[in-house]
PDB file of N, CA, C and O in Angstrom:
ATOM      1  N   MET A   1     -54.981 -18.254  37.150  1.00  0.00           N
ATOM      2  CA  MET A   1     -55.547 -18.734  35.981  1.00  0.00           C
ATOM      3  C   MET A   1     -56.157 -17.462  35.279  1.00  0.00           C
ATOM      4  O   MET A   1     -56.682 -16.568  35.942  1.00  0.00           O
ATOM      5  N   ASP A   2     -56.071 -17.428  34.044  1.00  0.00           N
ATOM      6  CA  ASP A   2     -56.638 -16.244  33.215  1.00  0.00           C
ATOM      7  C   ASP A   2     -57.761 -16.678  32.461  1.00  0.00           C
ATOM      8  O   ASP A   2     -58.030 -17.879  32.457  1.00  0.00           O
ATOM      9  N   ASN A   3     -58.507 -15.806  31.771  1.00  0.00           N
ATOM     10  CA  ASN A   3     -59.767 -16.242  31.147  1.00  0.00           C
ATOM     11  C   ASN A   3     -59.562 -17.210  30.055  1.00  0.00           C
ATOM     12  O   ASN A   3     -60.419 -18.064  29.829  1.00  0.00           O
ATOM     13  N   GLY A   4     -58.443 -17.127  29.344  1.00  0.00           N
ATOM     14  CA  GLY A   4     -58.109 -18.083  28.215  1.00  0.00           C
ATOM     15  C   GLY A   4     -57.989 -19.595  28.838  1.00  0.00           C
ATOM     16  O   GLY A   4     -58.471 -20.577  28.274  1.00  0.00           O
ATOM     17  N   ALA A   5     -57.309 -19.643  30.026  1.00  0.00           N
ATOM     18  CA  ALA A   5     -57.145 -20.870  30.695  1.00  0.00           C
ATOM     19  C   ALA A   5     -58.298 -21.495  31.248  1.00  0.00           C
ATOM     20  O   ALA A   5     -58.415 -22.716  31.350  1.00  0.00           O
ATOM     21  N   ALA A   6     -59.205 -20.608  31.627  1.00  0.00           N
ATOM     22  CA  ALA A   6     -60.553 -21.020  32.205  1.00  0.00           C
ATOM     23  C   ALA A   6     -61.398 -21.610  31.259  1.00  0.00           C
ATOM     24  O   ALA A   6     -62.072 -22.599  31.548  1.00  0.00           O
ATOM     25  N   TRP A   7     -61.424 -20.960  29.881  1.00  0.00           N
ATOM     26  CA  TRP A   7     -62.132 -21.682  28.737  1.00  0.00           C
ATOM     27  C   TRP A   7     -61.591 -22.999  28.440  1.00  0.00           C
ATOM     28  O   TRP A   7     -62.340 -23.945  28.196  1.00  0.00           O
ATOM     29  N   HIS A   8     -60.184 -23.118  28.450  1.00  0.00           N
ATOM     30  CA  HIS A   8     -59.604 -24.395  28.117  1.00  0.00           C
ATOM     31  C   HIS A   8     -60.015 -25.581  29.092  1.00  0.00           C
ATOM     32  O   HIS A   8     -60.438 -26.688  28.760  1.00  0.00           O
ATOM     33  N   TRP A   9     -59.781 -25.071  30.429  1.00  0.00           N
ATOM     34  CA  TRP A   9     -60.225 -26.189  31.435  1.00  0.00           C
ATOM     35  C   TRP A   9     -61.679 -26.492  31.477  1.00  0.00           C
ATOM     36  O   TRP A   9     -62.060 -27.614  31.812  1.00  0.00           O
ATOM     37  N   ALA A  10     -62.447 -25.616  31.176  1.00  0.00           N
ATOM     38  CA  ALA A  10     -63.910 -25.701  31.108  1.00  0.00           C
ATOM     39  C   ALA A  10     -64.213 -26.819  29.881  1.00  0.00           C
ATOM     40  O   ALA A  10     -65.036 -27.727  29.993  1.00  0.00           O
ATOM     41  N   SER A  11     -63.457 -26.595  28.795  1.00  0.00           N
ATOM     42  CA  SER A  11     -63.625 -27.608  27.686  1.00  0.00           C
ATOM     43  C   SER A  11     -63.201 -29.005  27.939  1.00  0.00           C
ATOM     44  O   SER A  11     -63.792 -29.991  27.499  1.00  0.00           O
ATOM     45  N   CYS A  12     -62.005 -29.026  28.768  1.00  0.00           N
ATOM     46  CA  CYS A  12     -61.519 -30.209  29.364  1.00  0.00           C
ATOM     47  C   CYS A  12     -62.575 -30.969  30.177  1.00  0.00           C
ATOM     48  O   CYS A  12     -62.752 -32.174  30.004  1.00  0.00           O
ATOM     49  N   ASP A  13     -63.326 -30.192  31.133  1.00  0.00           N
ATOM     50  CA  ASP A  13     -64.404 -30.678  31.953  1.00  0.00           C
ATOM     51  C   ASP A  13     -65.409 -31.255  31.135  1.00  0.00           C
ATOM     52  O   ASP A  13     -65.939 -32.280  31.563  1.00  0.00           O
ATOM     53  N   ALA A  14     -65.827 -30.735  29.885  1.00  0.00           N
ATOM     54  CA  ALA A  14     -66.818 -31.061  28.982  1.00  0.00           C
ATOM     55  C   ALA A  14     -66.423 -32.174  28.196  1.00  0.00           C
ATOM     56  O   ALA A  14     -67.282 -32.721  27.504  1.00  0.00           O
ATOM     57  N   GLY A  15     -65.097 -32.649  28.194  1.00  0.00           N
ATOM     58  CA  GLY A  15     -64.718 -33.663  27.266  1.00  0.00           C
ATOM     59  C   GLY A  15     -64.200 -33.259  25.948  1.00  0.00           C
ATOM     60  O   GLY A  15     -63.856 -34.126  25.145  1.00  0.00           O
ATOM     61  N   VAL A  16     -64.122 -32.023  25.673  1.00  0.00           N
ATOM     62  CA  VAL A  16     -63.656 -31.394  24.389  1.00  0.00           C
ATOM     63  C   VAL A  16     -62.167 -31.244  24.381  1.00  0.00           C
ATOM     64  O   VAL A  16     -61.529 -31.719  23.442  1.00  0.00           O
ATOM     65  N   GLY A  17     -61.580 -30.631  25.342  1.00  0.00           N
ATOM     66  CA  GLY A  17     -60.183 -30.380  25.421  1.00  0.00           C
ATOM     67  C   GLY A  17     -59.250 -31.439  25.870  1.00  0.00           C
ATOM     68  O   GLY A  17     -59.687 -32.412  26.485  1.00  0.00           O
ATOM     69  N   ILE A  18     -58.065 -31.316  25.616  1.00  0.00           N
ATOM     70  CA  ILE A  18     -57.140 -32.297  25.898  1.00  0.00           C
ATOM     71  C   ILE A  18     -56.368 -31.955  27.231  1.00  0.00           C
ATOM     72  O   ILE A  18     -55.877 -30.835  27.378  1.00  0.00           O
ATOM     73  N   ILE A  19     -56.277 -32.818  28.088  1.00  0.00           N
ATOM     74  CA  ILE A  19     -55.655 -32.676  29.470  1.00  0.00           C
ATOM     75  C   ILE A  19     -54.176 -33.025  29.295  1.00  0.00           C
ATOM     76  O   ILE A  19     -53.878 -34.145  28.880  1.00  0.00           O
ATOM     77  N   PRO A  20     -53.248 -32.136  29.586  1.00  0.00           N
ATOM     78  CA  PRO A  20     -51.876 -32.635  29.226  1.00  0.00           C
ATOM     79  C   PRO A  20     -51.454 -33.495  30.201  1.00  0.00           C
ATOM     80  O   PRO A  20     -51.809 -33.282  31.361  1.00  0.00           O
ATOM     81  N   ARG A  21     -50.658 -34.566  29.898  1.00  0.00           N
ATOM     82  CA  ARG A  21     -50.175 -35.598  30.746  1.00  0.00           C
ATOM     83  C   ARG A  21     -48.994 -35.092  31.563  1.00  0.00           C
ATOM     84  O   ARG A  21     -48.761 -35.596  32.662  1.00  0.00           O
ATOM     85  N   PHE A  22     -48.274 -34.158  31.087  1.00  0.00           N
ATOM     86  CA  PHE A  22     -47.114 -33.638  31.825  1.00  0.00           C
ATOM     87  C   PHE A  22     -47.160 -32.172  31.723  1.00  0.00           C
ATOM     88  O   PHE A  22     -47.632 -31.646  30.715  1.00  0.00           O
ATOM     89  N   SER A  23     -46.661 -31.420  32.786  1.00  0.00           N
ATOM     90  CA  SER A  23     -46.619 -30.030  32.684  1.00  0.00           C
ATOM     91  C   SER A  23     -45.852 -29.462  31.495  1.00  0.00           C
ATOM     92  O   SER A  23     -46.215 -28.441  30.911  1.00  0.00           O
ATOM     93  N   GLN A  24     -44.770 -30.174  31.165  1.00  0.00           N
ATOM     94  CA  GLN A  24     -44.065 -29.751  29.980  1.00  0.00           C
ATOM     95  C   GLN A  24     -44.725 -30.072  28.581  1.00  0.00           C
ATOM     96  O   GLN A  24     -44.210 -29.594  27.570  1.00  0.00           O
ATOM     97  N   GLN A  25     -45.759 -30.804  28.499  1.00  0.00           N
ATOM     98  CA  GLN A  25     -46.293 -31.215  27.260  1.00  0.00           C
ATOM     99  C   GLN A  25     -46.970 -29.970  26.627  1.00  0.00           C
ATOM    100  O   GLN A  25     -47.839 -29.356  27.246  1.00  0.00           O
ATOM    101  N   ASN A  26     -46.592 -29.633  25.484  1.00  0.00           N
ATOM    102  CA  ASN A  26     -47.315 -28.539  24.747  1.00  0.00           C
ATOM    103  C   ASN A  26     -48.375 -28.955  23.937  1.00  0.00           C
ATOM    104  O   ASN A  26     -48.210 -29.734  22.999  1.00  0.00           O
ATOM    105  N   ILE A  27     -49.698 -28.370  24.320  1.00  0.00           N
ATOM    106  CA  ILE A  27     -50.734 -28.822  23.600  1.00  0.00           C
ATOM    107  C   ILE A  27     -51.478 -27.492  23.198  1.00  0.00           C
ATOM    108  O   ILE A  27     -51.345 -26.443  23.828  1.00  0.00           O
ATOM    109  N   LYS A  28     -52.265 -27.641  22.099  1.00  0.00           N
ATOM    110  CA  LYS A  28     -52.989 -26.455  21.647  1.00  0.00           C
ATOM    111  C   LYS A  28     -54.269 -26.263  22.569  1.00  0.00           C
ATOM    112  O   LYS A  28     -55.170 -27.100  22.633  1.00  0.00           O
ATOM    113  N   LEU A  29     -54.249 -25.046  23.288  1.00  0.00           N
ATOM    114  CA  LEU A  29     -55.346 -24.726  24.225  1.00  0.00           C
ATOM    115  C   LEU A  29     -56.708 -24.309  23.399  1.00  0.00           C
ATOM    116  O   LEU A  29     -56.738 -23.598  22.395  1.00  0.00           O
ATOM    117  N   VAL A  30     -57.725 -24.865  24.004  1.00  0.00           N
ATOM    118  CA  VAL A  30     -59.141 -24.587  23.459  1.00  0.00           C
ATOM    119  C   VAL A  30     -59.420 -23.117  23.647  1.00  0.00           C
ATOM    120  O   VAL A  30     -59.460 -22.674  24.795  1.00  0.00           O
ATOM    121  N   SER A  31     -59.615 -22.328  22.612  1.00  0.00           N
ATOM    122  CA  SER A  31     -59.948 -20.821  22.881  1.00  0.00           C
ATOM    123  C   SER A  31     -61.481 -20.753  23.064  1.00  0.00           C
ATOM    124  O   SER A  31     -62.190 -21.733  22.836  1.00  0.00           O
ATOM    125  N   ARG A  32     -61.906 -19.726  23.425  1.00  0.00           N
ATOM    126  CA  ARG A  32     -63.316 -19.384  23.671  1.00  0.00           C
ATOM    127  C   ARG A  32     -64.218 -19.534  22.353  1.00  0.00           C
ATOM    128  O   ARG A  32     -65.336 -20.032  22.486  1.00  0.00           O
ATOM    129  N   PRO A  33     -63.795 -19.137  21.130  1.00  0.00           N
ATOM    130  CA  PRO A  33     -64.540 -19.321  19.933  1.00  0.00           C
ATOM    131  C   PRO A  33     -64.909 -20.866  19.666  1.00  0.00           C
ATOM    132  O   PRO A  33     -66.002 -21.328  19.339  1.00  0.00           O
ATOM    133  N   MET A  34     -63.698 -21.532  19.897  1.00  0.00           N
ATOM    134  CA  MET A  34     -63.708 -23.000  19.590  1.00  0.00           C
ATOM    135  C   MET A  34     -64.547 -23.662  20.657  1.00  0.00           C
ATOM    136  O   MET A  34     -65.307 -24.552  20.276  1.00  0.00           O
ATOM    137  N   ALA A  35     -64.517 -23.352  21.948  1.00  0.00           N
ATOM    138  CA  ALA A  35     -65.402 -24.030  22.982  1.00  0.00           C
ATOM    139  C   ALA A  35     -66.985 -23.611  22.662  1.00  0.00           C
ATOM    140  O   ALA A  35     -67.923 -24.386  22.854  1.00  0.00           O
ATOM    141  N   GLU A  36     -67.111 -22.400  22.198  1.00  0.00           N
ATOM    142  CA  GLU A  36     -68.503 -22.044  21.963  1.00  0.00           C
ATOM    143  C   GLU A  36     -69.146 -22.833  20.770  1.00  0.00           C
ATOM    144  O   GLU A  36     -70.352 -23.070  20.712  1.00  0.00           O
ATOM    145  N   ARG A  37     -68.233 -23.219  19.823  1.00  0.00           N
ATOM    146  CA  ARG A  37     -68.706 -24.096  18.752  1.00  0.00           C
ATOM    147  C   ARG A  37     -69.116 -25.347  19.253  1.00  0.00           C
ATOM    148  O   ARG A  37     -69.997 -25.923  18.615  1.00  0.00           O
ATOM    149  N   TYR A  38     -68.655 -25.898  20.280  1.00  0.00           N
ATOM    150  CA  TYR A  38     -68.960 -27.158  20.908  1.00  0.00           C
ATOM    151  C   TYR A  38     -70.134 -26.955  21.955  1.00  0.00           C
ATOM    152  O   TYR A  38     -70.523 -27.922  22.610  1.00  0.00           O
ATOM    153  N   GLY A  39     -70.657 -25.792  22.102  1.00  0.00           N
ATOM    154  CA  GLY A  39     -71.788 -25.495  22.980  1.00  0.00           C
ATOM    155  C   GLY A  39     -71.373 -25.008  24.494  1.00  0.00           C
ATOM    156  O   GLY A  39     -72.202 -24.708  25.353  1.00  0.00           O
ATOM    157  N   ILE A  40     -70.148 -24.985  24.648  1.00  0.00           N
ATOM    158  CA  ILE A  40     -69.748 -24.411  25.972  1.00  0.00           C
ATOM    159  C   ILE A  40     -69.929 -22.961  26.237  1.00  0.00           C
ATOM    160  O   ILE A  40     -69.311 -22.182  25.511  1.00  0.00           O
ATOM    161  N   ALA A  41     -70.638 -22.525  27.109  1.00  0.00           N
ATOM    162  CA  ALA A  41     -71.001 -21.135  27.349  1.00  0.00           C
ATOM    163  C   ALA A  41     -70.999 -20.605  28.699  1.00  0.00           C
ATOM    164  O   ALA A  41     -71.047 -21.435  29.607  1.00  0.00           O
ATOM    165  N   LYS A  42     -70.955 -19.472  28.975  1.00  0.00           N
ATOM    166  CA  LYS A  42     -71.137 -18.824  30.320  1.00  0.00           C
ATOM    167  C   LYS A  42     -69.945 -19.422  31.348  1.00  0.00           C
ATOM    168  O   LYS A  42     -70.255 -19.857  32.457  1.00  0.00           O
ATOM    169  N   VAL A  43     -68.717 -19.403  30.930  1.00  0.00           N
ATOM    170  CA  VAL A  43     -67.757 -19.933  31.698  1.00  0.00           C
ATOM    171  C   VAL A  43     -67.191 -18.809  32.726  1.00  0.00           C
ATOM    172  O   VAL A  43     -66.688 -17.760  32.323  1.00  0.00           O
ATOM    173  N   LYS A  44     -67.321 -19.126  34.026  1.00  0.00           N
ATOM    174  CA  LYS A  44     -66.836 -18.202  35.046  1.00  0.00           C
ATOM    175  C   LYS A  44     -65.702 -18.835  35.981  1.00  0.00           C
ATOM    176  O   LYS A  44     -65.770 -20.022  36.299  1.00  0.00           O
ATOM    177  N   TRP A  45     -64.822 -18.140  36.345  1.00  0.00           N
ATOM    178  CA  TRP A  45     -63.744 -18.607  37.295  1.00  0.00           C
ATOM    179  C   TRP A  45     -63.558 -17.595  38.322  1.00  0.00           C
ATOM    180  O   TRP A  45     -63.975 -16.440  38.233  1.00  0.00           O
ATOM    181  N   ARG A  46     -62.899 -18.093  39.320  1.00  0.00           N
ATOM    182  CA  ARG A  46     -62.592 -17.351  40.483  1.00  0.00           C
ATOM    183  C   ARG A  46     -61.268 -17.909  41.158  1.00  0.00           C
ATOM    184  O   ARG A  46     -60.860 -19.049  40.936  1.00  0.00           O
ATOM    185  N   LEU A  47     -60.686 -17.087  41.927  1.00  0.00           N
ATOM    186  CA  LEU A  47     -59.411 -17.569  42.605  1.00  0.00           C
ATOM    187  C   LEU A  47     -59.960 -18.608  43.781  1.00  0.00           C
ATOM    188  O   LEU A  47     -61.032 -18.492  44.374  1.00  0.00           O
ATOM    189  N   ALA A  48     -59.057 -19.559  43.958  1.00  0.00           N
ATOM    190  CA  ALA A  48     -59.312 -20.535  44.991  1.00  0.00           C
ATOM    191  C   ALA A  48     -59.477 -19.839  46.192  1.00  0.00           C
ATOM    192  O   ALA A  48     -58.728 -18.913  46.502  1.00  0.00           O
ATOM    193  N   GLY A  49     -60.537 -20.273  46.990  1.00  0.00           N
ATOM    194  CA  GLY A  49     -60.760 -19.719  48.386  1.00  0.00           C
ATOM    195  C   GLY A  49     -61.579 -18.386  48.403  1.00  0.00           C
ATOM    196  O   GLY A  49     -61.881 -17.860  49.474  1.00  0.00           O
ATOM    197  N   GLU A  50     -61.918 -17.874  47.250  1.00  0.00           N
ATOM    198  CA  GLU A  50     -62.648 -16.704  47.227  1.00  0.00           C
ATOM    199  C   GLU A  50     -64.175 -16.994  46.581  1.00  0.00           C
ATOM    200  O   GLU A  50     -64.445 -16.863  45.387  1.00  0.00           O
ATOM    201  N   GLY A  51     -65.030 -17.378  47.534  1.00  0.00           N
ATOM    202  CA  GLY A  51     -66.323 -17.674  47.085  1.00  0.00           C
ATOM    203  C   GLY A  51     -67.000 -18.518  48.213  1.00  0.00           C
ATOM    204  O   GLY A  51     -66.341 -18.797  49.215  1.00  0.00           O
ATOM    205  N   PRO A  52     -68.213 -18.906  48.091  1.00  0.00           N
ATOM    206  CA  PRO A  52     -68.963 -19.567  49.024  1.00  0.00           C
ATOM    207  C   PRO A  52     -68.299 -20.862  49.355  1.00  0.00           C
ATOM    208  O   PRO A  52     -67.696 -21.496  48.489  1.00  0.00           O
ATOM    209  N   GLU A  53     -68.407 -21.309  50.719  1.00  0.00           N
ATOM    210  CA  GLU A  53     -67.846 -22.621  51.008  1.00  0.00           C
ATOM    211  C   GLU A  53     -68.714 -23.676  50.370  1.00  0.00           C
ATOM    212  O   GLU A  53     -69.928 -23.528  50.227  1.00  0.00           O
ATOM    213  N   PHE A  54     -68.041 -24.755  49.991  1.00  0.00           N
ATOM    214  CA  PHE A  54     -68.792 -25.776  49.489  1.00  0.00           C
ATOM    215  C   PHE A  54     -69.484 -26.610  50.473  1.00  0.00           C
ATOM    216  O   PHE A  54     -68.828 -27.084  51.401  1.00  0.00           O
ATOM    217  N   VAL A  55     -70.834 -26.859  50.363  1.00  0.00           N
ATOM    218  CA  VAL A  55     -71.602 -27.637  51.220  1.00  0.00           C
ATOM    219  C   VAL A  55     -72.198 -28.782  50.376  1.00  0.00           C
ATOM    220  O   VAL A  55     -72.890 -28.528  49.389  1.00  0.00           O
ATOM    221  N   PRO A  56     -71.936 -30.016  50.756  1.00  0.00           N
ATOM    222  CA  PRO A  56     -72.351 -31.106  49.953  1.00  0.00           C
ATOM    223  C   PRO A  56     -73.981 -31.320  50.186  1.00  0.00           C
ATOM    224  O   PRO A  56     -74.467 -31.099  51.295  1.00  0.00           O
ATOM    225  N   GLN A  57     -74.751 -31.739  49.132  1.00  0.00           N
ATOM    226  CA  GLN A  57     -76.119 -31.924  49.347  1.00  0.00           C
ATOM    227  C   GLN A  57     -76.270 -33.282  50.077  1.00  0.00           C
ATOM    228  O   GLN A  57     -75.400 -34.140  49.924  1.00  0.00           O
ATOM    229  N   PRO A  58     -77.388 -33.512  50.894  1.00  0.00           N
ATOM    230  CA  PRO A  58     -77.421 -34.789  51.502  1.00  0.00           C
ATOM    231  C   PRO A  58     -77.798 -35.757  50.493  1.00  0.00           C
ATOM    232  O   PRO A  58     -78.420 -35.434  49.480  1.00  0.00           O
ATOM    233  N   ILE A  59     -77.393 -37.057  50.782  1.00  0.00           N
ATOM    234  CA  ILE A  59     -77.675 -38.223  49.816  1.00  0.00           C
ATOM    235  C   ILE A  59     -78.840 -39.023  50.266  1.00  0.00           C
ATOM    236  O   ILE A  59     -78.815 -39.451  51.420  1.00  0.00           O
ATOM    237  N   ASP A  60     -79.843 -39.276  49.516  1.00  0.00           N
ATOM    238  CA  ASP A  60     -80.947 -40.150  49.755  1.00  0.00           C
ATOM    239  C   ASP A  60     -80.390 -41.507  49.522  1.00  0.00           C
ATOM    240  O   ASP A  60     -80.270 -41.870  48.352  1.00  0.00           O
ATOM    241  N   VAL A  61     -80.044 -42.281  50.458  1.00  0.00           N
ATOM    242  CA  VAL A  61     -79.604 -43.637  50.348  1.00  0.00           C
ATOM    243  C   VAL A  61     -80.630 -44.667  49.797  1.00  0.00           C
ATOM    244  O   VAL A  61     -80.252 -45.653  49.164  1.00  0.00           O
ATOM    245  N   GLY A  62     -81.822 -44.434  50.031  1.00  0.00           N
ATOM    246  CA  GLY A  62     -82.800 -45.253  49.415  1.00  0.00           C
ATOM    247  C   GLY A  62     -82.929 -45.233  47.932  1.00  0.00           C
ATOM    248  O   GLY A  62     -83.438 -46.198  47.362  1.00  0.00           O
ATOM    249  N   LYS A  63     -82.490 -44.169  47.253  1.00  0.00           N
ATOM    250  CA  LYS A  63     -82.484 -44.121  45.802  1.00  0.00           C
ATOM    251  C   LYS A  63     -81.420 -45.330  45.275  1.00  0.00           C
ATOM    252  O   LYS A  63     -81.572 -45.902  44.196  1.00  0.00           O
ATOM    253  N   PHE A  64     -80.433 -45.591  46.120  1.00  0.00           N
ATOM    254  CA  PHE A  64     -79.338 -46.462  45.599  1.00  0.00           C
ATOM    255  C   PHE A  64     -79.371 -47.912  46.276  1.00  0.00           C
ATOM    256  O   PHE A  64     -78.504 -48.750  46.029  1.00  0.00           O
ATOM    257  N   SER A  65     -80.407 -48.134  47.123  1.00  0.00           N
ATOM    258  CA  SER A  65     -80.295 -49.444  47.856  1.00  0.00           C
ATOM    259  C   SER A  65     -80.965 -50.613  46.984  1.00  0.00           C
ATOM    260  O   SER A  65     -80.843 -51.797  47.301  1.00  0.00           O
ATOM    261  N   GLY A  66     -81.624 -50.218  45.951  1.00  0.00           N
ATOM    262  CA  GLY A  66     -82.220 -51.127  45.113  1.00  0.00           C
ATOM    263  C   GLY A  66     -83.541 -51.616  45.536  1.00  0.00           C
ATOM    264  O   GLY A  66     -84.238 -52.266  44.758  1.00  0.00           O
ATOM    265  N   ALA A  67     -83.954 -51.306  46.851  1.00  0.00           N
ATOM    266  CA  ALA A  67     -85.267 -51.782  47.416  1.00  0.00           C
ATOM    267  C   ALA A  67     -86.396 -50.781  46.938  1.00  0.00           C
ATOM    268  O   ALA A  67     -86.248 -49.573  46.756  1.00  0.00           O
ATOM    269  N   THR A  68     -87.520 -51.500  46.776  1.00  0.00           N
ATOM    270  CA  THR A  68     -88.546 -50.688  46.149  1.00  0.00           C
ATOM    271  C   THR A  68     -89.557 -50.391  47.225  1.00  0.00           C
ATOM    272  O   THR A  68     -90.549 -49.709  46.968  1.00  0.00           O
TER     273      THR A  68
END
């Protein structure tokens, strides 16, 4: 992934960009200036596997049980 692709996929995560249905589908990628117009900023990317291991946060089941 390059920097331009990172900005496009960040805009897709934010609901601004279009996710292609098929890999052959040609769509206009969202550029950095266009993404910044929608308030998307500070996009960072890294290669998969190069970074801290994902550790999920514990879930407080009491929040979702509906009991008071």
